Z-matrix of the N, CA and C atoms (Angstrom, degrees):
N
C 1 1.445
C 2 1.505 1 109.94
N 3 1.328 2 117.03 1 140.02
C 4 1.466 3 120.88 2 179.35
C 5 1.513 4 108.30 3 -86.41
N 6 1.311 5 116.34 4 131.63
C 7 1.468 6 122.25 5 -176.69
C 8 1.523 7 112.45 6 -99.70
N 9 1.327 8 117.30 7 -29.11
C 10 1.451 9 120.01 8 -173.50
C 11 1.540 10 110.78 9 -151.24
N 12 1.339 11 114.70 10 133.12
C 13 1.464 12 119.88 11 176.64
C 14 1.503 13 108.69 12 -120.39
N 15 1.302 14 116.27 13 151.20
C 16 1.474 15 121.05 14 173.36
C 17 1.513 16 107.52 15 -119.20
N 18 1.294 17 116.21 16 128.38
C 19 1.468 18 123.37 17 176.83
C 20 1.540 19 107.87 18 -101.65
N 21 1.318 20 117.49 19 131.89
C 22 1.469 21 121.16 20 171.73
C 23 1.508 22 106.08 21 -119.24
N 24 1.327 23 116.50 22 117.81
C 25 1.466 24 123.04 23 -173.82
C 26 1.504 25 110.06 24 -117.31
N 27 1.334 26 116.58 25 139.62
C 28 1.458 27 120.20 26 175.43
C 29 1.520 28 109.84 27 -87.95
N 30 1.316 29 116.90 28 -9.18
C 31 1.486 30 122.70 29 176.93
C 32 1.524 31 107.23 30 -125.21
N 33 1.324 32 115.38 31 166.57
C 34 1.485 33 119.22 32 -179.84
C 35 1.508 34 109.38 33 -63.66
N 36 1.348 35 119.40 34 122.31
C 37 1.428 36 120.20 35 -175.30
C 38 1.544 37 113.61 36 -72.60
N 39 1.268 38 115.53 37 145.84
C 40 1.494 39 123.15 38 172.08
C 41 1.512 40 107.22 39 -126.20
N 42 1.298 41 116.66 40 158.99
C 43 1.470 42 120.50 41 178.95
C 44 1.498 43 110.45 42 -57.25
N 45 1.328 44 118.76 43 -44.30
C 46 1.461 45 120.37 44 -177.66
C 47 1.578 46 111.58 45 -63.28
N 48 1.332 47 115.31 46 -39.91
C 49 1.454 48 120.93 47 177.63
C 50 1.525 49 110.81 48 -61.98
N 51 1.341 50 117.20 49 -45.95
C 52 1.459 51 121.15 50 -178.57
C 53 1.544 52 110.42 51 -69.19
N 54 1.338 53 117.98 52 -36.55
C 55 1.467 54 120.35 53 178.95
C 56 1.548 55 108.36 54 -67.27
N 57 1.327 56 117.78 55 -40.56
C 58 1.461 57 121.74 56 178.64
C 59 1.527 58 108.86 57 -65.03
N 60 1.309 59 118.05 58 -40.21
C 61 1.467 60 121.47 59 -179.79
C 62 1.511 61 109.76 60 -68.00
N 63 1.338 62 118.92 61 -40.15
C 64 1.452 63 120.98 62 -179.85
C 65 1.507 64 109.89 63 -66.24
N 66 1.326 65 117.99 64 -43.53
C 67 1.477 66 122.27 65 178.47
C 68 1.547 67 110.17 66 -58.39
N 69 1.330 68 116.32 67 -45.13
C 70 1.475 69 120.68 68 177.52
C 71 1.538 70 110.29 69 -62.99
N 72 1.356 71 115.86 70 -40.95
C 73 1.424 72 120.12 71 -178.08
C 74 1.546 73 112.49 72 -64.88
N 75 1.331 74 115.83 73 -36.00
C 76 1.450 75 120.63 74 176.40
C 77 1.560 76 110.56 75 -60.44
N 78 1.335 77 114.52 76 -37.69
C 79 1.475 78 120.25 77 178.92
C 80 1.529 79 113.00 78 -80.63
N 81 1.339 80 116.00 79 -5.14
C 82 1.478 81 119.15 80 -179.15
C 83 1.507 82 112.21 81 87.34
N 84 1.343 83 117.60 82 14.31
C 85 1.476 84 122.36 83 -179.57
C 86 1.528 85 109.06 84 -104.36
N 87 1.299 86 117.58 85 177.75
C 88 1.468 87 124.22 86 176.40
C 89 1.515 88 111.95 87 -126.97
N 90 1.318 89 115.05 88 161.02
C 91 1.442 90 122.74 89 173.22
C 92 1.544 91 106.74 90 -118.28
N 93 1.317 92 117.48 91 133.70
C 94 1.444 93 121.29 92 -177.92
C 95 1.540 94 111.95 93 -57.20
N 96 1.276 95 118.66 94 131.75
C 97 1.472 96 124.03 95 176.05
C 98 1.509 97 114.19 96 84.57
N 99 1.345 98 118.81 97 -0.50
C 100 1.484 99 121.75 98 177.69
C 101 1.531 100 109.00 99 -127.19
N 102 1.338 101 113.88 100 130.44
C 103 1.429 102 120.74 101 175.75
C 104 1.526 103 108.75 102 -121.48
N 105 1.311 104 118.24 103 130.53
C 106 1.453 105 122.43 104 -177.80
C 107 1.551 106 107.92 105 -114.04
N 108 1.338 107 112.54 106 130.69
C 109 1.469 108 120.36 107 179.25
C 110 1.511 109 109.35 108 -123.46
N 111 1.346 110 119.89 109 121.30
C 112 1.450 111 120.60 110 171.01
C 113 1.518 112 110.12 111 -71.66
N 114 1.328 113 117.39 112 124.07
C 115 1.466 114 119.80 113 -176.93
C 116 1.525 115 114.17 114 -94.61
N 117 1.344 116 116.00 115 -33.10
C 118 1.456 117 118.28 116 175.57
C 119 1.520 118 109.29 117 -149.73
N 120 1.307 119 115.19 118 139.84
C 121 1.440 120 119.42 119 -178.23
C 122 1.550 121 108.15 120 -154.32
N 123 1.288 122 116.65 121 162.74
C 124 1.443 123 123.05 122 175.36
C 125 1.536 124 109.48 123 -134.68
N 126 1.242 125 118.39 124 150.72
C 127 1.456 126 122.32 125 -179.43
C 128 1.501 127 111.80 126 100.06
N 129 1.316 128 116.44 127 -131.83
C 130 1.471 129 121.96 128 -170.36
C 131 1.534 130 111.89 129 -90.88
N 132 1.315 131 112.73 130 -171.07
C 133 1.494 132 121.66 131 -177.51
C 134 1.516 133 112.22 132 -60.54
N 135 1.356 134 116.14 133 147.19
C 136 1.479 135 120.28 134 176.91
C 137 1.542 136 112.85 135 -75.66
N 138 1.357 137 114.35 136 -6.00
C 139 1.483 138 117.88 137 178.73
C 140 1.509 139 109.37 138 -80.46
N 141 1.325 140 118.84 139 -15.72
C 142 1.452 141 122.24 140 178.71
C 143 1.530 142 110.31 141 -68.56
N 144 1.350 143 116.66 142 122.88
C 145 1.475 144 121.39 143 -177.47
C 146 1.515 145 112.94 144 -62.61
N 147 1.326 146 117.26 145 -34.76
C 148 1.505 147 120.24 146 177.80
C 149 1.498 148 109.29 147 -62.36
N 150 1.348 149 115.89 148 -45.16
C 151 1.454 150 120.86 149 177.67
C 152 1.514 151 111.97 150 -61.14
N 153 1.324 152 116.02 151 -45.35
C 154 1.456 153 121.46 152 -179.50
C 155 1.527 154 109.77 153 -61.00
N 156 1.330 155 117.80 154 -40.47
C 157 1.444 156 121.07 155 -177.61
C 158 1.504 157 113.75 156 -74.66
N 159 1.322 158 118.05 157 -11.92
C 160 1.470 159 121.16 158 -177.95
C 161 1.497 160 113.25 159 -78.08
N 162 1.329 161 118.59 160 -14.19
C 163 1.468 162 121.13 161 -177.72
C 164 1.563 163 108.38 162 -79.87
N 165 1.301 164 115.01 163 126.53
C 166 1.470 165 121.42 164 169.45
C 167 1.502 166 105.41 165 -136.99
N 168 1.297 167 117.19 166 124.48
C 169 1.473 168 120.92 167 -178.49
C 170 1.498 169 112.96 168 -165.04
N 171 1.301 170 116.48 169 172.01
C 172 1.429 171 121.21 170 175.22
C 173 1.518 172 111.19 171 -96.53
N 174 1.309 173 115.43 172 152.23
C 175 1.471 174 119.56 173 176.61
C 176 1.515 175 109.05 174 -110.71
N 177 1.326 176 115.28 175 152.81
C 178 1.440 177 119.95 176 177.12
C 179 1.514 178 109.97 177 -142.29
N 180 1.344 179 115.95 178 162.22
C 181 1.455 180 122.82 179 177.63
C 182 1.520 181 106.36 180 -95.22
N 183 1.330 182 116.50 181 123.83
C 184 1.483 183 120.48 182 -175.46
C 185 1.530 184 108.04 183 -76.63
N 186 1.359 185 113.92 184 132.46
C 187 1.466 186 122.84 185 176.47
C 188 1.485 187 110.66 186 -93.92
N 189 1.317 188 116.73 187 -44.44
C 190 1.476 189 122.04 188 -171.62
C 191 1.532 190 110.81 189 -149.12
N 192 1.306 191 118.39 190 126.07
C 193 1.455 192 122.71 191 174.31
C 194 1.534 193 108.47 192 -93.58
N 195 1.334 194 116.04 193 164.83
C 196 1.440 195 123.36 194 -179.17
C 197 1.529 196 112.08 195 -66.78
N 198 1.323 197 116.80 196 139.74
C 199 1.463 198 124.07 197 170.11
C 200 1.512 199 105.75 198 -132.39
N 201 1.314 200 118.85 199 149.96
C 202 1.451 201 122.78 200 -171.30
C 203 1.585 202 113.43 201 -62.64
N 204 1.309 203 120.60 202 -31.75
C 205 1.421 204 123.36 203 -178.35
C 206 1.495 205 114.22 204 -102.55
N 207 1.315 206 116.98 205 21.25
C 208 1.473 207 122.13 206 -174.67
C 209 1.532 208 110.19 207 -129.70
N 210 1.356 209 115.48 208 139.80
C 211 1.453 210 119.64 209 170.48
C 212 1.504 211 109.81 210 -109.61
N 213 1.338 212 116.14 211 142.22
C 214 1.468 213 122.87 212 -179.30
C 215 1.528 214 106.65 213 -122.72
N 216 1.335 215 115.40 214 108.83
C 217 1.467 216 118.31 215 -177.86
C 218 1.528 217 110.00 216 -114.77
N 219 1.322 218 112.68 217 149.61
C 220 1.475 219 122.64 218 177.86
C 221 1.507 220 107.57 219 -120.10
N 222 1.337 221 117.11 220 121.49
C 223 1.468 222 122.87 221 -178.91
C 224 1.512 223 108.01 222 -116.24
N 225 1.290 224 118.55 223 120.80
C 226 1.458 225 122.92 224 176.65
C 227 1.508 226 111.18 225 -94.44
N 228 1.317 227 115.23 226 61.36
C 229 1.487 228 121.16 227 -179.11
C 230 1.531 229 109.29 228 -134.70
N 231 1.319 230 115.20 229 158.09
C 232 1.481 231 119.21 230 176.40
C 233 1.505 232 114.48 231 -69.78
N 234 1.345 233 114.20 232 -39.93
C 235 1.471 234 120.28 233 179.67
C 236 1.502 235 110.95 234 -82.68
N 237 1.326 236 116.55 235 145.11
C 238 1.451 237 122.75 236 174.66
C 239 1.508 238 110.64 237 -63.83
N 240 1.358 239 118.10 238 151.66
C 241 1.444 240 119.61 239 175.02
C 242 1.520 241 111.80 240 -58.29
N 243 1.243 242 117.44 241 148.07
C 244 1.462 243 124.48 242 -175.40
C 245 1.549 244 111.72 243 -77.97
N 246 1.334 245 115.93 244 122.09
C 247 1.471 246 119.57 245 176.06
C 248 1.529 247 109.40 246 -65.91
N 249 1.285 248 118.82 247 -33.56
C 250 1.461 249 122.67 248 178.25
C 251 1.532 250 110.00 249 -61.96
N 252 1.333 251 117.70 250 -41.61
C 253 1.468 252 120.85 251 176.84
C 254 1.526 253 110.51 252 -66.36
N 255 1.312 254 118.80 253 -41.21
C 256 1.463 255 121.79 254 178.31
C 257 1.559 256 109.31 255 -58.78
N 258 1.341 257 115.90 256 -47.76
C 259 1.461 258 119.13 257 -179.56
C 260 1.536 259 112.24 258 -66.66
N 261 1.324 260 117.03 259 -35.91
C 262 1.465 261 120.27 260 178.16
C 263 1.513 262 111.32 261 -63.92
N 264 1.346 263 117.51 262 -46.09
C 265 1.452 264 123.60 263 179.84
C 266 1.542 265 109.14 264 -64.15
N 267 1.300 266 116.46 265 -41.68
C 268 1.447 267 122.05 266 178.41
C 269 1.529 268 111.94 267 -59.08
N 270 1.337 269 114.65 268 -47.90
C 271 1.454 270 121.48 269 179.11
C 272 1.538 271 111.27 270 -60.52
N 273 1.348 272 115.96 271 -44.28
C 274 1.482 273 119.36 272 178.38
C 275 1.503 274 113.21 273 -62.28
N 276 1.340 275 115.79 274 -35.48
C 277 1.474 276 120.88 275 -178.06
C 278 1.523 277 114.22 276 -89.09
N 279 1.304 278 116.57 277 -7.43
C 280 1.481 279 121.19 278 178.18
C 281 1.524 280 111.22 279 75.06
N 282 1.307 281 117.13 280 33.71
C 283 1.481 282 121.74 281 178.29
C 284 1.517 283 109.85 282 -126.39
N 285 1.346 284 115.14 283 167.38
C 286 1.473 285 117.55 284 -179.67
C 287 1.536 286 108.29 285 -135.21
N 288 1.344 287 116.09 286 135.20
C 289 1.443 288 119.50 287 174.05
C 290 1.499 289 110.36 288 -76.46
N 291 1.340 290 118.05 289 131.52
C 292 1.447 291 122.58 290 176.56
C 293 1.491 292 111.98 291 -92.84
N 294 1.371 293 116.35 292 -29.99
C 295 1.432 294 121.55 293 179.86
C 296 1.541 295 108.15 294 -150.82
N 297 1.340 296 115.67 295 133.52
C 298 1.463 297 120.62 296 174.80
C 299 1.517 298 108.75 297 -123.65
N 300 1.364 299 116.56 298 123.48
C 301 1.438 300 119.00 299 177.86
C 302 1.525 301 108.09 300 -124.80
N 303 1.324 302 116.92 301 128.65
C 304 1.456 303 122.43 302 -179.16
C 305 1.532 304 107.19 303 -117.73
N 306 1.317 305 116.10 304 125.77
C 307 1.430 306 122.38 305 -179.56
C 308 1.510 307 109.72 306 -117.69
N 309 1.323 308 118.30 307 130.46
C 310 1.473 309 122.41 308 176.07
C 311 1.506 310 108.15 309 -73.51
N 312 1.343 311 116.81 310 135.43
C 313 1.444 312 122.62 311 174.14
C 314 1.534 313 109.93 312 -118.55
N 315 1.283 314 116.68 313 177.46
C 316 1.462 315 119.65 314 -178.76
C 317 1.523 316 112.09 315 -63.56
N 318 1.346 317 116.62 316 -34.88
C 319 1.456 318 120.22 317 -177.39
C 320 1.521 319 116.05 318 -109.44
N 321 1.333 320 116.62 319 0.05
C 322 1.480 321 119.43 320 -178.31
C 323 1.516 322 111.53 321 169.26
N 324 1.346 323 114.71 322 -125.38
C 325 1.459 324 121.50 323 -171.87
C 326 1.508 325 111.40 324 -141.41
N 327 1.334 326 115.68 325 142.89
C 328 1.480 327 121.75 326 168.76
C 329 1.528 328 104.18 327 -108.08
N 330 1.328 329 114.69 328 137.65
C 331 1.449 330 120.09 329 176.97
C 332 1.543 331 109.90 330 -126.43
N 333 1.296 332 116.73 331 121.11
C 334 1.474 333 122.89 332 177.41
C 335 1.521 334 107.29 333 -110.46
N 336 1.319 335 116.29 334 123.81
C 337 1.501 336 121.71 335 -178.71
C 338 1.485 337 107.06 336 -124.79
N 339 1.326 338 116.49 337 126.72
C 340 1.464 339 122.21 338 173.30
C 341 1.503 340 105.51 339 -100.26
N 342 1.338 341 117.33 340 128.38
C 343 1.446 342 122.78 341 -175.03
C 344 1.535 343 111.69 342 -106.97
N 345 1.320 344 114.95 343 167.77
C 346 1.479 345 120.41 344 -177.72
C 347 1.508 346 114.04 345 -81.26
N 348 1.352 347 118.39 346 7.71
C 349 1.466 348 123.06 347 176.23
C 350 1.495 349 108.93 348 -152.86
N 351 1.359 350 114.17 349 166.84
C 352 1.462 351 120.87 350 -179.72
C 353 1.538 352 109.38 351 -93.13
N 354 1.303 353 115.56 352 152.86
C 355 1.473 354 121.85 353 177.78
C 356 1.508 355 109.92 354 -123.72
N 357 1.349 356 114.99 355 149.70
C 358 1.477 357 118.05 356 170.30
C 359 1.552 358 107.35 357 -79.21
N 360 1.336 359 118.24 358 168.01
C 361 1.469 360 118.54 359 -175.53
C 362 1.527 361 115.33 360 -58.77
N 363 1.334 362 117.75 361 -36.41
C 364 1.474 363 118.64 362 -178.89
C 365 1.572 364 109.50 363 -70.18
N 366 1.296 365 117.43 364 -38.52
C 367 1.453 366 119.73 365 176.15
C 368 1.547 367 113.32 366 -63.68
N 369 1.355 368 113.47 367 -36.62
C 370 1.458 369 120.63 368 177.61
C 371 1.525 370 110.23 369 -62.11
N 372 1.321 371 115.25 370 -47.92
C 373 1.481 372 119.99 371 179.76
C 374 1.526 373 111.24 372 -62.06
N 375 1.339 374 117.15 373 -45.59
C 376 1.471 375 120.41 374 178.83
C 377 1.525 376 110.52 375 -59.91
N 378 1.300 377 117.37 376 -44.55
C 379 1.459 378 121.17 377 -179.30
C 380 1.531 379 111.20 378 -64.43
N 381 1.346 380 117.05 379 -44.07
C 382 1.455 381 121.62 380 177.93
C 383 1.506 382 110.96 381 -60.18
N 384 1.327 383 118.02 382 -39.69
C 385 1.493 384 121.49 383 176.28
C 386 1.508 385 110.17 384 -65.19
N 387 1.336 386 118.89 385 -45.39
C 388 1.431 387 122.01 386 179.67
C 389 1.524 388 111.81 387 -61.82
N 390 1.348 389 116.84 388 -31.66
C 391 1.457 390 121.09 389 179.66
C 392 1.530 391 112.29 390 -78.34
N 393 1.317 392 116.52 391 -6.12
C 394 1.488 393 120.38 392 175.54
C 395 1.491 394 115.33 393 95.31
N 396 1.332 395 117.44 394 21.04
C 397 1.468 396 120.20 395 177.92
C 398 1.524 397 111.15 396 -66.78
N 399 1.345 398 116.20 397 157.16
C 400 1.448 399 122.78 398 -179.14
C 401 1.554 400 109.62 399 -51.85
N 402 1.310 401 116.36 400 127.29
C 403 1.476 402 121.70 401 -174.90
C 404 1.545 403 111.23 402 -66.70
N 405 1.299 404 118.89 403 -37.31
C 406 1.442 405 121.05 404 178.18
C 407 1.553 406 110.60 405 -64.49
N 408 1.294 407 116.24 406 -43.11
C 409 1.457 408 120.51 407 178.67
C 410 1.532 409 111.04 408 -59.62
N 411 1.327 410 114.80 409 -44.88
C 412 1.493 411 118.67 410 -179.37
C 413 1.498 412 111.68 411 -71.08
N 414 1.333 413 118.67 412 -28.82
C 415 1.479 414 121.00 413 175.67
C 416 1.518 415 109.70 414 -66.68
N 417 1.295 416 117.71 415 -41.38
C 418 1.473 417 122.03 416 177.17
C 419 1.527 418 109.22 417 -65.75
N 420 1.322 419 117.86 418 -40.48
C 421 1.495 420 120.03 419 175.74
C 422 1.507 421 111.03 420 -59.82
N 423 1.344 422 116.06 421 -41.57
C 424 1.458 423 121.28 422 -179.39
C 425 1.558 424 109.52 423 -63.45
N 426 1.329 425 114.63 424 -42.94
C 427 1.505 426 117.69 425 178.78
C 428 1.519 427 111.14 426 -63.10
N 429 1.342 428 116.53 427 -39.19
C 430 1.452 429 118.61 428 177.87
C 431 1.543 430 112.54 429 -63.89
N 432 1.330 431 115.73 430 -38.66
C 433 1.461 432 120.27 431 177.48
C 434 1.508 433 110.15 432 -65.46
N 435 1.319 434 118.21 433 -46.14
C 436 1.482 435 121.81 434 179.45
C 437 1.499 436 112.41 435 -60.41
N 438 1.359 437 118.07 436 -32.91
C 439 1.459 438 121.43 437 -177.52
C 440 1.513 439 112.76 438 -87.75
N 441 1.365 440 116.41 439 3.79
C 442 1.464 441 119.31 440 173.71
C 443 1.511 442 113.48 441 90.09
N 444 1.317 443 119.32 442 9.45
C 445 1.470 444 120.47 443 -176.70
C 446 1.540 445 113.13 444 -87.08
N 447 1.324 446 117.02 445 5.87
C 448 1.481 447 119.20 446 -176.67
C 449 1.502 448 112.27 447 -75.47
N 450 1.318 449 117.86 448 -7.39
C 451 1.491 450 120.95 449 175.36
C 452 1.532 451 110.29 450 -73.77
N 453 1.324 452 115.85 451 -19.63
C 454 1.473 453 122.07 452 179.20
C 455 1.524 454 108.76 453 -93.19
N 456 1.341 455 116.51 454 136.71
C 457 1.496 456 119.27 455 -178.65
C 458 1.519 457 112.16 456 -65.89
N 459 1.346 458 117.14 457 -13.37
C 460 1.489 459 121.47 458 -176.98
C 461 1.525 460 113.01 459 -81.25
N 462 1.319 461 119.61 460 0.13
C 463 1.446 462 119.91 461 -177.77
C 464 1.540 463 112.47 462 -68.28
N 465 1.312 464 116.63 463 -27.14
C 466 1.476 465 123.80 464 -178.31
C 467 1.480 466 108.40 465 -138.82
N 468 1.351 467 115.15 466 106.60
C 469 1.488 468 118.69 467 -178.18
C 470 1.520 469 109.90 468 -148.01
N 471 1.319 470 114.76 469 166.70
C 472 1.446 471 123.26 470 175.23
C 473 1.521 472 108.76 471 -121.30
N 474 1.336 473 115.93 472 141.64
C 475 1.431 474 121.30 473 176.59
C 476 1.515 475 109.35 474 -100.92
N 477 1.323 476 116.32 475 139.94
C 478 1.501 477 119.51 476 176.16
C 479 1.471 478 111.19 477 -79.20
N 480 1.330 479 119.08 478 -31.74
C 481 1.443 480 122.72 479 175.85
C 482 1.534 481 110.83 480 -165.96
N 483 1.319 482 115.74 481 159.09
C 484 1.461 483 121.10 482 173.11
C 485 1.484 484 107.88 483 -90.28
N 486 1.316 485 116.72 484 143.22
C 487 1.468 486 120.79 485 178.69
C 488 1.522 487 109.36 486 -76.36
N 489 1.302 488 114.86 487 129.34
C 490 1.478 489 120.31 488 -178.15
C 491 1.525 490 109.69 489 -109.73
């Protein structure tokens, strides 16, 4: 079964365009301007049409990929994350934020913090949890690290929007 697909579009993606591209991909065909890459799968070859047809998922436009000295947090709250809390956690951990960016989302806030040092993936997850990031998101990140996917920059990312 295919667990994750990446769409690369030369035009702004829409749900109908991605659905059309996926249907063509299942048949082994292509759609002009759209390239589909299976990123993770288990079982048999991705050339198998049954396997290709088994994928059903949502697509999103990536806002920020993981970098070693950066934390990406998702807060599902009306209020923005507290800068005082960020500074308190930083002081306790002996680190300093160099840049803090908070973006309003439909359901809450995304917070991107660049730190004065690099972190390994487990440290990144622990820090993101301490900063109040969504627990389900961090649990999935932890599962990706345990399964060895932390070598890929896609293990920890933020989406700017879901494709409708």
